C-alpha atoms as one frame of an Amber mdcrd trajectory, in Angstrom:
protein
  65.187  51.671  54.691  68.408  49.795  54.366  69.387  47.611  52.983  70.915
  43.764  54.844  73.647  43.983  53.038  74.446  47.386  52.895  78.198  46.546
  54.518  80.950  48.028  53.002  83.272  46.224  51.560  87.162  46.988  52.425
  87.495  49.903  50.059  84.997  51.550  50.938  82.426  50.896  48.948  78.730
  50.285  50.417  77.862  47.124  48.904  73.749  47.575  48.350  72.045  46.432
  45.534  74.752  47.131  43.460  73.816  50.857  43.171  77.216  52.132  45.630
  74.694  54.265  46.727  74.465  55.031  50.444  72.850  53.045  53.043  70.734
  55.078  54.718  69.312  57.144  51.061  66.842  53.685  49.709  69.379  52.576
  47.639  67.994  49.549  47.162  64.568  50.071  45.908  63.272  47.948  46.946
  60.132  48.549  46.963  59.437  51.294  44.468  56.979  51.100  41.866  56.968
  52.030  38.741  52.655  52.706  37.021  53.420  52.404  32.886  50.005  52.221
  32.479  49.381  55.623  34.337  48.405  57.387  31.632  46.192  54.955  29.247
  42.770  55.023  30.798  39.883  52.117  30.341  37.947  51.716  27.033  34.404
  53.001  27.643  32.838  49.083  27.610  35.539  48.732  30.878  36.053  49.957
  34.411  38.485  49.811  36.360  39.846  46.420  37.769  37.870  47.769  41.515
  41.217  46.088  43.590  43.899  48.529  44.799  47.689  47.033  46.048  48.971
  48.829  49.497  52.445  48.384  50.898  53.158  48.331  55.020  55.399  48.061
  56.839  58.192  45.495  56.888  58.031  44.837  53.260  54.794  43.185  53.702
  51.869  43.834  51.046  47.950  43.206  50.434  46.152  43.436  48.176  42.151
  44.695  49.033  38.824  46.060  47.169  38.505  49.775  46.463  34.148  49.427
  46.097  33.973  51.909  44.363  36.127  54.387  46.814  38.357  57.013  45.098
  41.857  56.555  45.843  44.844  57.247  44.182  48.491  56.318  44.552  50.382
  57.863  47.579  47.326  57.863  50.045  47.505  56.511  52.969  45.177  53.541
  54.176  44.073  51.928  57.524  43.813  48.659  56.625  41.578  46.528  59.228
  43.215  43.396  59.906  42.751  39.937  62.416  44.041  41.902  65.866  42.614
  45.158  64.363  43.765  48.156  62.184  46.622  48.745  59.628  48.203  51.493
  58.174  50.058  51.399  55.096  50.234  53.164  51.540  48.566  52.962  48.864
  51.235  51.487  45.602  49.097  50.768  42.396  45.707  51.037  41.192  43.545
  49.817  38.351  45.864  46.856  35.392  48.905  46.756  36.855  46.886  45.406
  39.880  45.029  42.804  38.470  49.024  41.451  36.127  50.037  41.796  39.773
  47.783  39.788  41.544  48.044  36.357  38.537
């Protein structure tokens, strides 16, 4: 994926997203997600938040109930949509999804 603004300036440096990386190297990191709660376990009285965030083509994201299915970040999943099915990648699980959904 490349940035919309990834046109080189007159000096040859790509505009990118202020990182000046190559346009073909995903230099904008638009879809980068860091799970900073991944090594924190839920307390005994709490179960994991039962939703996941799924990233699709063209930057679209969706939130789906996991229905007690064992899922991991990076899993490829198929979701049912109005006109058939859509394939995406799980980007977040657990408490970070709760924060994202607020």
